[in-house]
N, CA, C and O atoms as a Maestro MAE file, in Angstrom:
{
 s_m_m2io_version
 :::
 2.0.0
}

f_m_ct {
 s_m_title
 :::
 protein
 m_atom[344] {
  # First column is atom index #
  i_m_mmod_type
  r_m_x_coord
  r_m_y_coord
  r_m_z_coord
  i_m_residue_number
  s_m_chain_name
  s_m_pdb_residue_name
  s_m_pdb_atom_name
  i_m_atomic_number
  :::
  1 25 -4.275 14.889 -7.855 1 A "MET " " N  " 7
  2 3 -4.658 15.911 -7.368 1 A "MET " " CA " 6
  3 2 -3.826 16.583 -6.450 1 A "MET " " C  " 6
  4 15 -3.343 15.830 -5.604 1 A "MET " " O  " 8
  5 25 -3.452 17.997 -6.342 2 A "PRO " " N  " 7
  6 3 -2.754 18.726 -5.553 2 A "PRO " " CA " 6
  7 2 -3.383 19.297 -4.427 2 A "PRO " " C  " 6
  8 15 -4.513 19.781 -4.495 2 A "PRO " " O  " 8
  9 25 -2.678 19.264 -3.348 3 A "LEU " " N  " 7
  10 3 -3.722 20.004 -2.275 3 A "LEU " " CA " 6
  11 2 -3.485 21.436 -2.420 3 A "LEU " " C  " 6
  12 15 -2.393 21.923 -2.710 3 A "LEU " " O  " 8
  13 25 -4.699 22.169 -2.177 4 A "PRO " " N  " 7
  14 3 -4.793 23.631 -2.512 4 A "PRO " " CA " 6
  15 2 -3.940 24.411 -1.620 4 A "PRO " " C  " 6
  16 15 -3.846 24.165 -0.418 4 A "PRO " " O  " 8
  17 25 -3.239 25.475 -2.293 5 A "ASP " " N  " 7
  18 3 -2.341 26.453 -1.432 5 A "ASP " " CA " 6
  19 2 -2.595 26.472 -0.387 5 A "ASP " " C  " 6
  20 15 -1.902 25.924 0.470 5 A "ASP " " O  " 8
  21 25 -4.006 27.314 -0.073 6 A "SER " " N  " 7
  22 3 -4.468 27.301 1.396 6 A "SER " " CA " 6
  23 2 -5.252 26.119 2.016 6 A "SER " " C  " 6
  24 15 -6.324 25.807 1.496 6 A "SER " " O  " 8
  25 25 -4.831 25.497 2.998 7 A "THR " " N  " 7
  26 3 -5.854 24.394 3.769 7 A "THR " " CA " 6
  27 2 -6.308 25.438 4.805 7 A "THR " " C  " 6
  28 15 -5.583 25.242 5.780 7 A "THR " " O  " 8
  29 25 -6.871 26.115 4.984 8 A "GLU " " N  " 7
  30 3 -7.665 26.815 6.018 8 A "GLU " " CA " 6
  31 2 -8.540 27.046 6.239 8 A "GLU " " C  " 6
  32 15 -8.931 27.570 7.282 8 A "GLU " " O  " 8
  33 25 -9.340 26.623 5.021 9 A "ASN " " N  " 7
  34 3 -10.814 26.572 4.823 9 A "ASN " " CA " 6
  35 2 -11.272 25.141 4.428 9 A "ASN " " C  " 6
  36 15 -12.442 24.864 4.166 9 A "ASN " " O  " 8
  37 25 -10.223 24.246 4.409 10 A "ALA " " N  " 7
  38 3 -10.212 23.143 3.525 10 A "ALA " " CA " 6
  39 2 -11.395 21.841 4.667 10 A "ALA " " C  " 6
  40 15 -11.345 22.048 5.879 10 A "ALA " " O  " 8
  41 25 -12.039 21.015 4.325 11 A "ARG " " N  " 7
  42 3 -12.509 20.243 4.630 11 A "ARG " " CA " 6
  43 2 -12.045 18.919 4.316 11 A "ARG " " C  " 6
  44 15 -11.722 18.720 3.144 11 A "ARG " " O  " 8
  45 25 -11.917 17.648 5.427 12 A "VAL " " N  " 7
  46 3 -11.290 16.553 5.017 12 A "VAL " " CA " 6
  47 2 -12.698 15.406 5.688 12 A "VAL " " C  " 6
  48 15 -13.368 15.523 6.714 12 A "VAL " " O  " 8
  49 25 -12.721 14.621 4.884 13 A "ARG " " N  " 7
  50 3 -13.281 13.400 5.008 13 A "ARG " " CA " 6
  51 2 -12.646 12.119 4.672 13 A "ARG " " C  " 6
  52 15 -11.787 12.087 3.791 13 A "ARG " " O  " 8
  53 25 -13.063 10.877 5.413 14 A "ILE " " N  " 7
  54 3 -12.821 9.710 5.266 14 A "ILE " " CA " 6
  55 2 -13.764 8.853 4.627 14 A "ILE " " C  " 6
  56 15 -14.745 8.412 5.226 14 A "ILE " " O  " 8
  57 25 -13.418 8.512 3.019 15 A "ALA " " N  " 7
  58 3 -14.204 7.546 2.355 15 A "ALA " " CA " 6
  59 2 -13.658 6.195 2.083 15 A "ALA " " C  " 6
  60 15 -12.447 5.980 2.036 15 A "ALA " " O  " 8
  61 25 -14.350 5.502 1.948 16 A "PRO " " N  " 7
  62 3 -14.268 4.005 1.223 16 A "PRO " " CA " 6
  63 2 -13.893 3.748 0.192 16 A "PRO " " C  " 6
  64 15 -14.772 3.932 -0.650 16 A "PRO " " O  " 8
  65 25 -12.705 3.287 -0.323 17 A "VAL " " N  " 7
  66 3 -11.931 3.410 -1.443 17 A "VAL " " CA " 6
  67 2 -13.378 2.158 -2.411 17 A "VAL " " C  " 6
  68 15 -14.208 1.379 -1.944 17 A "VAL " " O  " 8
  69 25 -13.060 2.523 -3.722 18 A "GLU " " N  " 7
  70 3 -13.959 2.272 -4.479 18 A "GLU " " CA " 6
  71 2 -13.291 1.089 -5.594 18 A "GLU " " C  " 6
  72 15 -12.267 1.416 -6.194 18 A "GLU " " O  " 8
  73 25 -13.886 -0.254 -5.842 19 A "PRO " " N  " 7
  74 3 -12.886 -0.661 -7.157 19 A "PRO " " CA " 6
  75 2 -12.614 0.248 -8.170 19 A "PRO " " C  " 6
  76 15 -11.992 -0.503 -8.921 19 A "PRO " " O  " 8
  77 25 -12.629 1.252 -8.697 20 A "GLY " " N  " 7
  78 3 -12.654 1.919 -9.629 20 A "GLY " " CA " 6
  79 2 -11.136 2.610 -8.962 20 A "GLY " " C  " 6
  80 15 -10.621 3.196 -9.914 20 A "GLY " " O  " 8
  81 25 -10.601 2.704 -8.225 21 A "ASP " " N  " 7
  82 3 -9.520 3.617 -7.602 21 A "ASP " " CA " 6
  83 2 -8.425 2.882 -7.153 21 A "ASP " " C  " 6
  84 15 -7.516 3.392 -6.499 21 A "ASP " " O  " 8
  85 25 -8.482 1.340 -7.573 22 A "ALA " " N  " 7
  86 3 -7.676 0.493 -7.553 22 A "ALA " " CA " 6
  87 2 -6.444 0.756 -8.383 22 A "ALA " " C  " 6
  88 15 -5.400 0.482 -7.791 22 A "ALA " " O  " 8
  89 25 -6.301 1.257 -9.706 23 A "GLU " " N  " 7
  90 3 -5.163 1.588 -10.564 23 A "GLU " " CA " 6
  91 2 -4.646 2.844 -9.977 23 A "GLU " " C  " 6
  92 15 -3.423 2.873 -10.113 23 A "GLU " " O  " 8
  93 25 -5.124 3.934 -9.354 24 A "ARG " " N  " 7
  94 3 -4.693 5.275 -8.804 24 A "ARG " " CA " 6
  95 2 -4.122 4.813 -7.806 24 A "ARG " " C  " 6
  96 15 -3.201 5.527 -7.412 24 A "ARG " " O  " 8
  97 25 -4.363 3.553 -7.014 25 A "ILE " " N  " 7
  98 3 -3.714 3.524 -5.305 25 A "ILE " " CA " 6
  99 2 -2.626 2.742 -5.833 25 A "ILE " " C  " 6
  100 15 -1.540 2.947 -5.291 25 A "ILE " " O  " 8
  101 25 -2.669 1.715 -6.959 26 A "ALA " " N  " 7
  102 3 -1.208 1.128 -7.204 26 A "ALA " " CA " 6
  103 2 -0.133 1.942 -8.084 26 A "ALA " " C  " 6
  104 15 1.078 1.724 -8.033 26 A "ALA " " O  " 8
  105 25 -0.690 2.821 -8.823 27 A "ALA " " N  " 7
  106 3 0.142 3.722 -9.104 27 A "ALA " " CA " 6
  107 2 0.698 4.963 -8.170 27 A "ALA " " C  " 6
  108 15 1.744 5.519 -8.504 27 A "ALA " " O  " 8
  109 25 -0.102 5.434 -6.859 28 A "LEU " " N  " 7
  110 3 0.353 6.384 -6.261 28 A "LEU " " CA " 6
  111 2 1.639 5.364 -4.853 28 A "LEU " " C  " 6
  112 15 2.437 6.066 -4.232 28 A "LEU " " O  " 8
  113 25 1.613 3.920 -4.605 29 A "ALA " " N  " 7
  114 3 1.989 3.055 -4.009 29 A "ALA " " CA " 6
  115 2 3.434 3.111 -4.947 29 A "ALA " " C  " 6
  116 15 4.488 3.375 -4.369 29 A "ALA " " O  " 8
  117 25 3.421 2.908 -6.076 30 A "ARG " " N  " 7
  118 3 4.768 2.723 -6.733 30 A "ARG " " CA " 6
  119 2 5.552 3.953 -6.757 30 A "ARG " " C  " 6
  120 15 6.776 3.946 -6.884 30 A "ARG " " O  " 8
  121 25 4.627 5.344 -6.597 31 A "GLU " " N  " 7
  122 3 5.826 6.382 -6.748 31 A "GLU " " CA " 6
  123 2 6.403 6.215 -5.492 31 A "GLU " " C  " 6
  124 15 7.611 6.013 -5.374 31 A "GLU " " O  " 8
  125 25 5.562 6.288 -4.442 32 A "ILE " " N  " 7
  126 3 5.757 6.311 -2.928 32 A "ILE " " CA " 6
  127 2 7.079 5.439 -2.508 32 A "ILE " " C  " 6
  128 15 8.068 5.880 -1.921 32 A "ILE " " O  " 8
  129 25 6.840 3.991 -2.985 33 A "TRP " " N  " 7
  130 3 7.877 3.031 -2.457 33 A "TRP " " CA " 6
  131 2 9.312 3.374 -3.519 33 A "TRP " " C  " 6
  132 15 10.449 3.409 -3.049 33 A "TRP " " O  " 8
  133 25 9.076 3.561 -4.695 34 A "LEU " " N  " 7
  134 3 10.514 4.046 -5.480 34 A "LEU " " CA " 6
  135 2 11.012 5.010 -4.835 34 A "LEU " " C  " 6
  136 15 12.084 4.809 -4.262 34 A "LEU " " O  " 8
  137 25 10.440 6.193 -4.755 35 A "ALA " " N  " 7
  138 3 10.903 7.369 -3.919 35 A "ALA " " CA " 6
  139 2 11.464 7.034 -2.818 35 A "ALA " " C  " 6
  140 15 12.602 7.486 -2.683 35 A "ALA " " O  " 8
  141 25 10.925 6.171 -1.680 36 A "HIS " " N  " 7
  142 3 11.186 6.328 -0.068 36 A "HIS " " CA " 6
  143 2 12.188 5.113 -0.053 36 A "HIS " " C  " 6
  144 15 13.222 5.290 0.592 36 A "HIS " " O  " 8
  145 25 12.027 3.995 -0.633 37 A "TYR " " N  " 7
  146 3 12.900 2.997 -0.221 37 A "TYR " " CA " 6
  147 2 13.431 2.076 -1.074 37 A "TYR " " C  " 6
  148 15 13.387 0.856 -0.913 37 A "TYR " " O  " 8
  149 25 14.081 2.834 -2.249 38 A "THR " " N  " 7
  150 3 14.744 2.284 -3.086 38 A "THR " " CA " 6
  151 2 16.419 1.875 -2.593 38 A "THR " " C  " 6
  152 15 16.998 0.814 -2.828 38 A "THR " " O  " 8
  153 25 16.915 2.979 -1.909 39 A "GLY " " N  " 7
  154 3 17.792 3.004 -1.595 39 A "GLY " " CA " 6
  155 2 18.266 2.149 0.003 39 A "GLY " " C  " 6
  156 15 19.400 1.913 0.421 39 A "GLY " " O  " 8
  157 25 17.004 1.851 0.593 40 A "ILE " " N  " 7
  158 3 16.630 1.218 1.393 40 A "ILE " " CA " 6
  159 2 16.440 -0.569 1.325 40 A "ILE " " C  " 6
  160 15 17.140 -1.263 2.064 40 A "ILE " " O  " 8
  161 25 15.650 -1.068 0.577 41 A "ILE " " N  " 7
  162 3 15.766 -2.424 0.233 41 A "ILE " " CA " 6
  163 2 15.666 -2.711 -1.557 41 A "ILE " " C  " 6
  164 15 15.239 -3.799 -1.946 41 A "ILE " " O  " 8
  165 25 16.024 -1.820 -2.390 42 A "GLY " " N  " 7
  166 3 16.340 -1.701 -3.466 42 A "GLY " " CA " 6
  167 2 15.253 -2.399 -4.407 42 A "GLY " " C  " 6
  168 15 14.300 -2.959 -3.866 42 A "GLY " " O  " 8
  169 25 15.369 -2.384 -5.828 43 A "ILE " " N  " 7
  170 3 14.477 -2.182 -6.715 43 A "ILE " " CA " 6
  171 2 13.288 -3.485 -6.709 43 A "ILE " " C  " 6
  172 15 12.071 -3.318 -6.633 43 A "ILE " " O  " 8
  173 25 14.026 -4.832 -6.812 44 A "GLU " " N  " 7
  174 3 13.635 -5.869 -6.861 44 A "GLU " " CA " 6
  175 2 12.491 -6.591 -5.315 44 A "GLU " " C  " 6
  176 15 11.590 -7.429 -5.357 44 A "GLU " " O  " 8
  177 25 13.069 -5.804 -4.110 45 A "GLN " " N  " 7
  178 3 12.416 -6.002 -3.162 45 A "GLN " " CA " 6
  179 2 10.579 -5.310 -3.255 45 A "GLN " " C  " 6
  180 15 9.455 -5.763 -3.041 45 A "GLN " " O  " 8
  181 25 11.261 -3.809 -3.762 46 A "ILE " " N  " 7
  182 3 10.052 -3.313 -3.812 46 A "ILE " " CA " 6
  183 2 9.039 -3.504 -4.659 46 A "ILE " " C  " 6
  184 15 7.905 -3.077 -4.444 46 A "ILE " " O  " 8
  185 25 9.447 -4.292 -5.886 47 A "GLU " " N  " 7
  186 3 8.491 -4.912 -7.125 47 A "GLU " " CA " 6
  187 2 7.798 -5.987 -6.376 47 A "GLU " " C  " 6
  188 15 6.576 -6.130 -6.408 47 A "GLU " " O  " 8
  189 25 8.790 -6.907 -5.551 48 A "TYR " " N  " 7
  190 3 7.735 -8.074 -4.549 48 A "TYR " " CA " 6
  191 2 6.625 -7.244 -4.129 48 A "TYR " " C  " 6
  192 15 5.472 -7.494 -4.479 48 A "TYR " " O  " 8
  193 25 6.969 -6.156 -3.308 49 A "MET " " N  " 7
  194 3 6.042 -5.586 -2.190 49 A "MET " " CA " 6
  195 2 4.857 -4.906 -3.042 49 A "MET " " C  " 6
  196 15 3.724 -5.044 -2.581 49 A "MET " " O  " 8
  197 25 4.976 -4.350 -3.967 50 A "LEU " " N  " 7
  198 3 3.989 -3.901 -4.534 50 A "LEU " " CA " 6
  199 2 3.567 -4.888 -5.435 50 A "LEU " " C  " 6
  200 15 2.692 -4.434 -6.172 50 A "LEU " " O  " 8
  201 25 3.830 -6.005 -5.657 51 A "ARG " " N  " 7
  202 3 3.339 -7.179 -6.391 51 A "ARG " " CA " 6
  203 2 2.192 -7.835 -5.147 51 A "ARG " " C  " 6
  204 15 1.004 -8.127 -5.282 51 A "ARG " " O  " 8
  205 25 2.900 -7.901 -4.177 52 A "GLN " " N  " 7
  206 3 2.186 -8.724 -2.854 52 A "GLN " " CA " 6
  207 2 1.034 -7.712 -2.121 52 A "GLN " " C  " 6
  208 15 0.302 -8.178 -1.248 52 A "GLN " " O  " 8
  209 25 0.914 -6.123 -2.592 53 A "ARG " " N  " 7
  210 3 0.091 -5.422 -1.784 53 A "ARG " " CA " 6
  211 2 -0.562 -4.546 -2.580 53 A "ARG " " C  " 6
  212 15 -1.619 -4.079 -2.157 53 A "ARG " " O  " 8
  213 25 -0.122 -4.194 -3.736 54 A "TYR " " N  " 7
  214 3 -0.560 -3.326 -4.414 54 A "TYR " " CA " 6
  215 2 -1.243 -3.359 -5.597 54 A "TYR " " C  " 6
  216 15 -1.812 -2.316 -5.921 54 A "TYR " " O  " 8
  217 25 -1.351 -4.659 -6.590 55 A "GLU " " N  " 7
  218 3 -1.570 -4.946 -7.793 55 A "GLU " " CA " 6
  219 2 -3.255 -4.547 -7.526 55 A "GLU " " C  " 6
  220 15 -4.070 -4.784 -6.634 55 A "GLU " " O  " 8
  221 25 -3.263 -3.881 -8.701 56 A "PRO " " N  " 7
  222 3 -4.977 -3.662 -8.547 56 A "PRO " " CA " 6
  223 2 -5.855 -4.830 -8.279 56 A "PRO " " C  " 6
  224 15 -6.721 -4.849 -7.405 56 A "PRO " " O  " 8
  225 25 -5.612 -5.662 -8.974 57 A "ALA " " N  " 7
  226 3 -6.404 -6.758 -8.902 57 A "ALA " " CA " 6
  227 2 -6.732 -7.266 -7.078 57 A "ALA " " C  " 6
  228 15 -7.777 -7.532 -6.485 57 A "ALA " " O  " 8
  229 25 -5.717 -7.237 -6.774 58 A "LEU " " N  " 7
  230 3 -5.445 -7.636 -5.420 58 A "LEU " " CA " 6
  231 2 -6.340 -6.848 -4.548 58 A "LEU " " C  " 6
  232 15 -7.073 -7.335 -3.687 58 A "LEU " " O  " 8
  233 25 -6.206 -5.360 -4.888 59 A "ILE " " N  " 7
  234 3 -7.065 -4.566 -3.929 59 A "ILE " " CA " 6
  235 2 -8.420 -4.446 -4.220 59 A "ILE " " C  " 6
  236 15 -9.166 -4.165 -3.282 59 A "ILE " " O  " 8
  237 25 -9.049 -4.657 -5.711 60 A "ARG " " N  " 7
  238 3 -10.268 -4.858 -5.923 60 A "ARG " " CA " 6
  239 2 -10.755 -6.130 -5.141 60 A "ARG " " C  " 6
  240 15 -11.834 -6.056 -4.554 60 A "ARG " " O  " 8
  241 25 -10.047 -7.260 -5.098 61 A "ALA " " N  " 7
  242 3 -10.419 -8.625 -4.270 61 A "ALA " " CA " 6
  243 2 -10.853 -8.415 -2.788 61 A "ALA " " C  " 6
  244 15 -11.853 -8.800 -2.182 61 A "ALA " " O  " 8
  245 25 -9.664 -7.605 -2.366 62 A "GLU " " N  " 7
  246 3 -9.978 -7.126 -0.890 62 A "GLU " " CA " 6
  247 2 -10.998 -6.399 -0.471 62 A "GLU " " C  " 6
  248 15 -11.423 -6.438 0.684 62 A "GLU " " O  " 8
  249 25 -11.405 -5.771 -1.276 63 A "LEU " " N  " 7
  250 3 -12.655 -4.747 -1.279 63 A "LEU " " CA " 6
  251 2 -14.212 -5.439 -1.112 63 A "LEU " " C  " 6
  252 15 -15.236 -5.043 -0.554 63 A "LEU " " O  " 8
  253 25 -13.821 -6.840 -1.984 64 A "GLN " " N  " 7
  254 3 -14.902 -7.275 -1.330 64 A "GLN " " CA " 6
  255 2 -15.109 -8.592 -0.412 64 A "GLN " " C  " 6
  256 15 -16.057 -9.368 -0.292 64 A "GLN " " O  " 8
  257 25 -13.801 -8.519 0.199 65 A "ARG " " N  " 7
  258 3 -14.084 -9.201 1.774 65 A "ARG " " CA " 6
  259 2 -14.257 -8.687 2.865 65 A "ARG " " C  " 6
  260 15 -13.689 -7.672 3.268 65 A "ARG " " O  " 8
  261 25 -15.160 -9.421 3.523 66 A "ASP " " N  " 7
  262 3 -15.718 -9.249 4.783 66 A "ASP " " CA " 6
  263 2 -14.698 -8.641 5.838 66 A "ASP " " C  " 6
  264 15 -13.801 -9.448 6.088 66 A "ASP " " O  " 8
  265 25 -14.595 -7.512 6.484 67 A "GLY " " N  " 7
  266 3 -13.993 -7.389 7.700 67 A "GLY " " CA " 6
  267 2 -12.701 -6.847 7.162 67 A "GLY " " C  " 6
  268 15 -11.841 -6.527 7.982 67 A "GLY " " O  " 8
  269 25 -12.452 -6.698 5.806 68 A "LEU " " N  " 7
  270 3 -11.371 -6.233 5.426 68 A "LEU " " CA " 6
  271 2 -11.678 -4.699 4.479 68 A "LEU " " C  " 6
  272 15 -12.412 -4.793 3.495 68 A "LEU " " O  " 8
  273 25 -11.115 -3.414 4.825 69 A "TRP " " N  " 7
  274 3 -11.503 -2.447 4.046 69 A "TRP " " CA " 6
  275 2 -10.427 -1.890 3.624 69 A "TRP " " C  " 6
  276 15 -9.352 -2.461 3.812 69 A "TRP " " O  " 8
  277 25 -10.495 -0.481 2.870 70 A "TRP " " N  " 7
  278 3 -9.363 0.439 2.194 70 A "TRP " " CA " 6
  279 2 -10.110 1.580 2.840 70 A "TRP " " C  " 6
  280 15 -11.277 1.546 3.231 70 A "TRP " " O  " 8
  281 25 -9.326 2.528 2.891 71 A "THR " " N  " 7
  282 3 -10.379 4.342 3.073 71 A "THR " " CA " 6
  283 2 -9.441 4.940 2.410 71 A "THR " " C  " 6
  284 15 -8.282 4.553 2.259 71 A "THR " " O  " 8
  285 25 -10.059 6.123 1.909 72 A "SER " " N  " 7
  286 3 -9.068 7.265 1.222 72 A "SER " " CA " 6
  287 2 -9.460 8.260 1.966 72 A "SER " " C  " 6
  288 15 -10.566 8.403 2.487 72 A "SER " " O  " 8
  289 25 -8.453 9.025 2.022 73 A "CYS " " N  " 7
  290 3 -8.488 10.720 2.589 73 A "CYS " " CA " 6
  291 2 -8.774 11.812 1.299 73 A "CYS " " C  " 6
  292 15 -7.964 11.996 0.390 73 A "CYS " " O  " 8
  293 25 -10.199 12.547 1.423 74 A "CYS " " N  " 7
  294 3 -10.305 13.025 0.878 74 A "CYS " " CA " 6
  295 2 -10.708 14.629 1.331 74 A "CYS " " C  " 6
  296 15 -11.446 14.884 2.283 74 A "CYS " " O  " 8
  297 25 -9.905 15.918 0.224 75 A "TRP " " N  " 7
  298 3 -10.440 16.902 0.760 75 A "TRP " " CA " 6
  299 2 -11.367 17.887 -0.095 75 A "TRP " " C  " 6
  300 15 -11.854 17.660 -1.203 75 A "TRP " " O  " 8
  301 25 -11.462 18.772 0.509 76 A "ALA " " N  " 7
  302 3 -11.971 19.713 -0.393 76 A "ALA " " CA " 6
  303 2 -12.246 21.207 -0.015 76 A "ALA " " C  " 6
  304 15 -12.445 21.342 1.192 76 A "ALA " " O  " 8
  305 25 -12.306 22.339 -0.731 77 A "MET " " N  " 7
  306 3 -12.483 23.289 -0.132 77 A "MET " " CA " 6
  307 2 -14.024 23.859 -0.101 77 A "MET " " C  " 6
  308 15 -14.225 25.035 0.205 77 A "MET " " O  " 8
  309 25 -14.906 23.130 -0.374 78 A "LYS " " N  " 7
  310 3 -16.273 23.410 -0.254 78 A "LYS " " CA " 6
  311 2 -16.748 22.033 -0.317 78 A "LYS " " C  " 6
  312 15 -16.342 21.196 -1.123 78 A "LYS " " O  " 8
  313 25 -17.661 21.842 0.608 79 A "SER " " N  " 7
  314 3 -18.184 20.175 1.035 79 A "SER " " CA " 6
  315 2 -19.081 19.435 -0.053 79 A "SER " " C  " 6
  316 15 -19.638 18.346 0.083 79 A "SER " " O  " 8
  317 25 -19.093 20.303 -1.202 80 A "SER " " N  " 7
  318 3 -19.632 19.386 -2.846 80 A "SER " " CA " 6
  319 2 -18.567 18.882 -3.507 80 A "SER " " C  " 6
  320 15 -18.744 18.132 -4.466 80 A "SER " " O  " 8
  321 25 -17.410 19.205 -3.109 81 A "ASP " " N  " 7
  322 3 -16.071 19.086 -4.332 81 A "ASP " " CA " 6
  323 2 -14.863 18.235 -3.375 81 A "ASP " " C  " 6
  324 15 -13.782 18.715 -3.036 81 A "ASP " " O  " 8
  325 25 -15.294 17.057 -3.100 82 A "PHE " " N  " 7
  326 3 -14.403 16.435 -2.651 82 A "PHE " " CA " 6
  327 2 -13.400 15.711 -3.556 82 A "PHE " " C  " 6
  328 15 -13.876 15.262 -4.599 82 A "PHE " " O  " 8
  329 25 -12.256 15.546 -3.364 83 A "HIS " " N  " 7
  330 3 -11.190 14.746 -4.019 83 A "HIS " " CA " 6
  331 2 -10.275 13.923 -3.184 83 A "HIS " " C  " 6
  332 15 -9.551 14.288 -2.259 83 A "HIS " " O  " 8
  333 25 -10.523 12.254 -3.902 84 A "PRO " " N  " 7
  334 3 -9.560 11.843 -3.159 84 A "PRO " " CA " 6
  335 2 -8.419 12.379 -3.248 84 A "PRO " " C  " 6
  336 15 -8.139 13.077 -4.223 84 A "PRO " " O  " 8
  337 25 -7.154 12.050 -1.792 85 A "VAL " " N  " 7
  338 3 -5.822 12.077 -2.052 85 A "VAL " " CA " 6
  339 2 -5.177 10.573 -1.714 85 A "VAL " " C  " 6
  340 15 -4.028 10.315 -2.072 85 A "VAL " " O  " 8
  341 25 -5.975 9.627 -1.020 86 A "PHE " " N  " 7
  342 3 -5.552 8.669 -0.602 86 A "PHE " " CA " 6
  343 2 -4.151 8.713 0.102 86 A "PHE " " C  " 6
  344 15 -3.662 7.684 0.569 86 A "PHE " " O  " 8
  :::
 }
 m_bond[343] {
  # First column is bond index #
  i_m_from
  i_m_to
  i_m_order
  :::
  1 1 2 1
  2 2 3 1
  3 3 4 2
  4 3 5 1
  5 5 6 1
  6 6 7 1
  7 7 8 2
  8 7 9 1
  9 9 10 1
  10 10 11 1
  11 11 12 2
  12 11 13 1
  13 13 14 1
  14 14 15 1
  15 15 16 2
  16 15 17 1
  17 17 18 1
  18 18 19 1
  19 19 20 2
  20 19 21 1
  21 21 22 1
  22 22 23 1
  23 23 24 2
  24 23 25 1
  25 25 26 1
  26 26 27 1
  27 27 28 2
  28 27 29 1
  29 29 30 1
  30 30 31 1
  31 31 32 2
  32 31 33 1
  33 33 34 1
  34 34 35 1
  35 35 36 2
  36 35 37 1
  37 37 38 1
  38 38 39 1
  39 39 40 2
  40 39 41 1
  41 41 42 1
  42 42 43 1
  43 43 44 2
  44 43 45 1
  45 45 46 1
  46 46 47 1
  47 47 48 2
  48 47 49 1
  49 49 50 1
  50 50 51 1
  51 51 52 2
  52 51 53 1
  53 53 54 1
  54 54 55 1
  55 55 56 2
  56 55 57 1
  57 57 58 1
  58 58 59 1
  59 59 60 2
  60 59 61 1
  61 61 62 1
  62 62 63 1
  63 63 64 2
  64 63 65 1
  65 65 66 1
  66 66 67 1
  67 67 68 2
  68 67 69 1
  69 69 70 1
  70 70 71 1
  71 71 72 2
  72 71 73 1
  73 73 74 1
  74 74 75 1
  75 75 76 2
  76 75 77 1
  77 77 78 1
  78 78 79 1
  79 79 80 2
  80 79 81 1
  81 81 82 1
  82 82 83 1
  83 83 84 2
  84 83 85 1
  85 85 86 1
  86 86 87 1
  87 87 88 2
  88 87 89 1
  89 89 90 1
  90 90 91 1
  91 91 92 2
  92 91 93 1
  93 93 94 1
  94 94 95 1
  95 95 96 2
  96 95 97 1
  97 97 98 1
  98 98 99 1
  99 99 100 2
  100 99 101 1
  101 101 102 1
  102 102 103 1
  103 103 104 2
  104 103 105 1
  105 105 106 1
  106 106 107 1
  107 107 108 2
  108 107 109 1
  109 109 110 1
  110 110 111 1
  111 111 112 2
  112 111 113 1
  113 113 114 1
  114 114 115 1
  115 115 116 2
  116 115 117 1
  117 117 118 1
  118 118 119 1
  119 119 120 2
  120 119 121 1
  121 121 122 1
  122 122 123 1
  123 123 124 2
  124 123 125 1
  125 125 126 1
  126 126 127 1
  127 127 128 2
  128 127 129 1
  129 129 130 1
  130 130 131 1
  131 131 132 2
  132 131 133 1
  133 133 134 1
  134 134 135 1
  135 135 136 2
  136 135 137 1
  137 137 138 1
  138 138 139 1
  139 139 140 2
  140 139 141 1
  141 141 142 1
  142 142 143 1
  143 143 144 2
  144 143 145 1
  145 145 146 1
  146 146 147 1
  147 147 148 2
  148 147 149 1
  149 149 150 1
  150 150 151 1
  151 151 152 2
  152 151 153 1
  153 153 154 1
  154 154 155 1
  155 155 156 2
  156 155 157 1
  157 157 158 1
  158 158 159 1
  159 159 160 2
  160 159 161 1
  161 161 162 1
  162 162 163 1
  163 163 164 2
  164 163 165 1
  165 165 166 1
  166 166 167 1
  167 167 168 2
  168 167 169 1
  169 169 170 1
  170 170 171 1
  171 171 172 2
  172 171 173 1
  173 173 174 1
  174 174 175 1
  175 175 176 2
  176 175 177 1
  177 177 178 1
  178 178 179 1
  179 179 180 2
  180 179 181 1
  181 181 182 1
  182 182 183 1
  183 183 184 2
  184 183 185 1
  185 185 186 1
  186 186 187 1
  187 187 188 2
  188 187 189 1
  189 189 190 1
  190 190 191 1
  191 191 192 2
  192 191 193 1
  193 193 194 1
  194 194 195 1
  195 195 196 2
  196 195 197 1
  197 197 198 1
  198 198 199 1
  199 199 200 2
  200 199 201 1
  201 201 202 1
  202 202 203 1
  203 203 204 2
  204 203 205 1
  205 205 206 1
  206 206 207 1
  207 207 208 2
  208 207 209 1
  209 209 210 1
  210 210 211 1
  211 211 212 2
  212 211 213 1
  213 213 214 1
  214 214 215 1
  215 215 216 2
  216 215 217 1
  217 217 218 1
  218 218 219 1
  219 219 220 2
  220 219 221 1
  221 221 222 1
  222 222 223 1
  223 223 224 2
  224 223 225 1
  225 225 226 1
  226 226 227 1
  227 227 228 2
  228 227 229 1
  229 229 230 1
  230 230 231 1
  231 231 232 2
  232 231 233 1
  233 233 234 1
  234 234 235 1
  235 235 236 2
  236 235 237 1
  237 237 238 1
  238 238 239 1
  239 239 240 2
  240 239 241 1
  241 241 242 1
  242 242 243 1
  243 243 244 2
  244 243 245 1
  245 245 246 1
  246 246 247 1
  247 247 248 2
  248 247 249 1
  249 249 250 1
  250 250 251 1
  251 251 252 2
  252 251 253 1
  253 253 254 1
  254 254 255 1
  255 255 256 2
  256 255 257 1
  257 257 258 1
  258 258 259 1
  259 259 260 2
  260 259 261 1
  261 261 262 1
  262 262 263 1
  263 263 264 2
  264 263 265 1
  265 265 266 1
  266 266 267 1
  267 267 268 2
  268 267 269 1
  269 269 270 1
  270 270 271 1
  271 271 272 2
  272 271 273 1
  273 273 274 1
  274 274 275 1
  275 275 276 2
  276 275 277 1
  277 277 278 1
  278 278 279 1
  279 279 280 2
  280 279 281 1
  281 281 282 1
  282 282 283 1
  283 283 284 2
  284 283 285 1
  285 285 286 1
  286 286 287 1
  287 287 288 2
  288 287 289 1
  289 289 290 1
  290 290 291 1
  291 291 292 2
  292 291 293 1
  293 293 294 1
  294 294 295 1
  295 295 296 2
  296 295 297 1
  297 297 298 1
  298 298 299 1
  299 299 300 2
  300 299 301 1
  301 301 302 1
  302 302 303 1
  303 303 304 2
  304 303 305 1
  305 305 306 1
  306 306 307 1
  307 307 308 2
  308 307 309 1
  309 309 310 1
  310 310 311 1
  311 311 312 2
  312 311 313 1
  313 313 314 1
  314 314 315 1
  315 315 316 2
  316 315 317 1
  317 317 318 1
  318 318 319 1
  319 319 320 2
  320 319 321 1
  321 321 322 1
  322 322 323 1
  323 323 324 2
  324 323 325 1
  325 325 326 1
  326 326 327 1
  327 327 328 2
  328 327 329 1
  329 329 330 1
  330 330 331 1
  331 331 332 2
  332 331 333 1
  333 333 334 1
  334 334 335 1
  335 335 336 2
  336 335 337 1
  337 337 338 1
  338 338 339 1
  339 339 340 2
  340 339 341 1
  341 341 342 1
  342 342 343 1
  343 343 344 2
  :::
 }
}
């Protein structure tokens, strides 16, 4: 979900990631890694890093571990309407 055109009145909150967010996080990680690291480390290394760190099952398993957590950044134009940005 894109950020609003004007963030002057936007509110931000940091929230825990939920297990249902794992696929969205994995997709976002793939998009970011491919866009920014392909020319530096190559596709094979990116695929390895994504499997090692951003597989949805791995994210969900990490959310169950004590002492380890994931958070997301959420924005809203009004406090009742927060949207995760991750």
